[in-house]
Every structure is written in structure tokens, then in C-alpha cells.
matplotlib code that plots the C-alpha trace (Angstrom):
import matplotlib.pyplot as plt

x = [70.2, 72.7, 74.3, 71.3, 70.3, 73.8, 72.8, 69.1, 71.1, 73.2, 69.9, 67.9, 71.3, 70.9, 66.8, 68.1, 70.7, 68.5, 68.1, 65.5, 62.8, 60.7, 60.8, 63.4, 66.1, 65.6, 65.5, 68.1, 66.9, 67.0, 66.3, 64.4, 62.3, 60.2, 57.0, 57.1, 54.0, 50.7, 48.2, 50.1, 49.5, 52.6, 52.7, 50.5, 53.5, 57.0, 55.8, 57.6, 58.4, 60.5, 62.1, 63.9, 63.7, 62.8, 59.1, 58.5, 57.8, 57.6, 57.2, 56.0, 52.7, 51.3, 50.6, 51.7, 54.0, 53.2, 54.3, 53.2, 54.0, 55.2, 56.4, 55.1, 58.1, 58.7, 57.9, 54.7, 54.0, 51.4, 51.3, 49.3, 48.9, 48.9, 48.9, 49.7, 49.7, 46.8, 47.9, 45.8, 46.8, 44.9, 46.1, 44.7, 42.2, 46.1, 47.3, 43.9, 44.6, 47.8, 47.8, 44.8, 46.4, 49.7, 47.3, 46.1, 49.2, 50.2, 53.2, 57.0, 59.3, 63.3, 65.1, 68.2, 67.0, 63.3, 60.4, 57.2, 54.5, 51.7, 47.8, 45.9, 44.5, 47.4, 47.4, 51.0, 52.7, 56.4, 59.1, 63.0, 65.7, 66.7, 70.0, 70.9]
y = [122.0, 120.5, 117.9, 116.7, 115.7, 114.4, 112.1, 110.5, 107.7, 107.1, 106.5, 105.1, 102.5, 101.5, 100.3, 97.7, 96.4, 96.0, 91.8, 89.7, 89.7, 87.2, 83.5, 83.2, 85.3, 82.3, 79.3, 80.1, 81.7, 79.1, 76.4, 73.7, 71.5, 67.9, 68.0, 65.5, 65.9, 67.4, 68.0, 65.6, 62.7, 61.5, 63.7, 62.5, 62.6, 64.4, 67.8, 70.4, 74.2, 76.5, 80.0, 81.1, 84.9, 87.3, 87.1, 84.2, 80.6, 77.9, 74.0, 70.7, 69.4, 65.6, 66.5, 69.6, 72.5, 75.3, 79.6, 82.6, 85.4, 85.1, 88.8, 88.9, 89.1, 86.3, 84.6, 85.7, 83.4, 84.1, 82.3, 84.3, 84.5, 80.8, 79.5, 75.9, 74.5, 72.2, 68.6, 65.7, 62.7, 60.9, 62.9, 66.1, 65.8, 65.5, 68.7, 71.1, 69.7, 70.8, 74.2, 75.3, 74.2, 76.2, 79.3, 78.8, 78.7, 82.1, 81.3, 79.6, 78.5, 76.7, 74.9, 73.7, 72.1, 71.6, 74.2, 74.1, 76.2, 76.5, 78.0, 79.1, 75.9, 74.4, 72.5, 71.7, 71.4, 70.2, 70.1, 69.1, 70.9, 69.0, 68.6, 69.9]
z = [81.4, 79.1, 82.1, 82.5, 78.7, 78.9, 81.6, 80.5, 77.8, 80.8, 83.2, 80.5, 79.7, 83.3, 83.3, 80.6, 83.3, 85.9, 87.0, 85.5, 88.5, 87.4, 88.3, 85.0, 86.9, 89.9, 88.4, 85.1, 82.0, 79.4, 82.0, 81.3, 84.2, 83.7, 85.3, 88.2, 89.8, 88.9, 91.8, 94.1, 90.9, 89.0, 86.2, 83.0, 80.5, 79.6, 80.1, 80.5, 81.7, 80.0, 80.5, 77.3, 78.2, 80.6, 81.1, 78.8, 79.0, 77.2, 76.7, 75.8, 77.1, 76.5, 73.0, 71.8, 72.1, 74.3, 74.8, 77.1, 79.3, 82.9, 84.2, 87.6, 90.3, 92.1, 94.0, 92.8, 89.3, 86.8, 83.4, 81.3, 77.4, 77.1, 73.7, 72.2, 69.1, 68.0, 67.1, 67.9, 70.2, 73.3, 76.3, 75.1, 78.2, 80.7, 78.2, 78.8, 82.7, 82.8, 80.6, 82.5, 86.0, 85.2, 84.2, 87.8, 89.6, 91.9, 93.7, 92.7, 94.5, 93.1, 94.7, 93.8, 90.8, 91.9, 91.1, 92.7, 91.3, 93.6, 94.0, 96.9, 97.6, 97.6, 94.8, 93.4, 90.1, 91.1, 88.2, 88.0, 86.4, 83.5, 82.7, 86.3]

ax = plt.figure().add_subplot(projection="3d")
ax.plot(x, y, z, "-o")
ax.set_aspect("equal")
plt.show()
């Protein structure tokens, strides 16, 4: 029994070494991506999506900063708990459209410096890595 008890801290420690299996692990933790295309149309304004840490997303919409969670394993994508600051600007409709579409994305594909998020109907958000 004492040997089993000694293994417990080791096993718990190893669980913290598991690789990030979310899109962040494939896109690169700390990476920031600029939206280039939204549902087949040019991006409405400078919009970004970042992966600051495992399970987290953040970015800049046309008006406001936003953040949320993304914890499902790659290639699945599910942005939840999206919250944005509340600054008024002329592009609030574009921002609402982007954040709504981001919340509906279900798949992610990372191809070098390109990230494509898509939903079951074929709508896409196409991003390019900043600094890449």
C-alpha cells in the first residue's frame, strides 16, 4: 500500500504534462490570428482571435475586446462563455454578426499560417496568423 501511495503524486504530476489537445495546441498557444474572410465575404474590420492559454480565446472585434472558452479537442471547435466589452461604435452590427458566427463554429483546421473555422452548413471564418 505505501508504494501505491507514493505513485499517486507522480501520476497526478504526469496528468499536468498532457499536451494541449484543443485548437490552441495546434494553432500555437499565444498565437494571434487576423480575420480575413467571414462567411465568404471580406472581413468587416480588423478582427482578431487569439489563444492565450489552453482552453481560452480572446480577441478584438470591430469595436470591442472579447474573451471566452474553447475546451473541446481538435479538430472540434466550440467557443463558449463569450463576453465582450461594451464600447459603442458604428460597427456594432458587424461585431454582433462576428461573435454570433464565432459561437456557431464547430470545426477547426490549421494549415500553416491559415486557420479555418467552419460550421455544419459550410459557413467559414478564415484567419491568417499575425507575425507568421
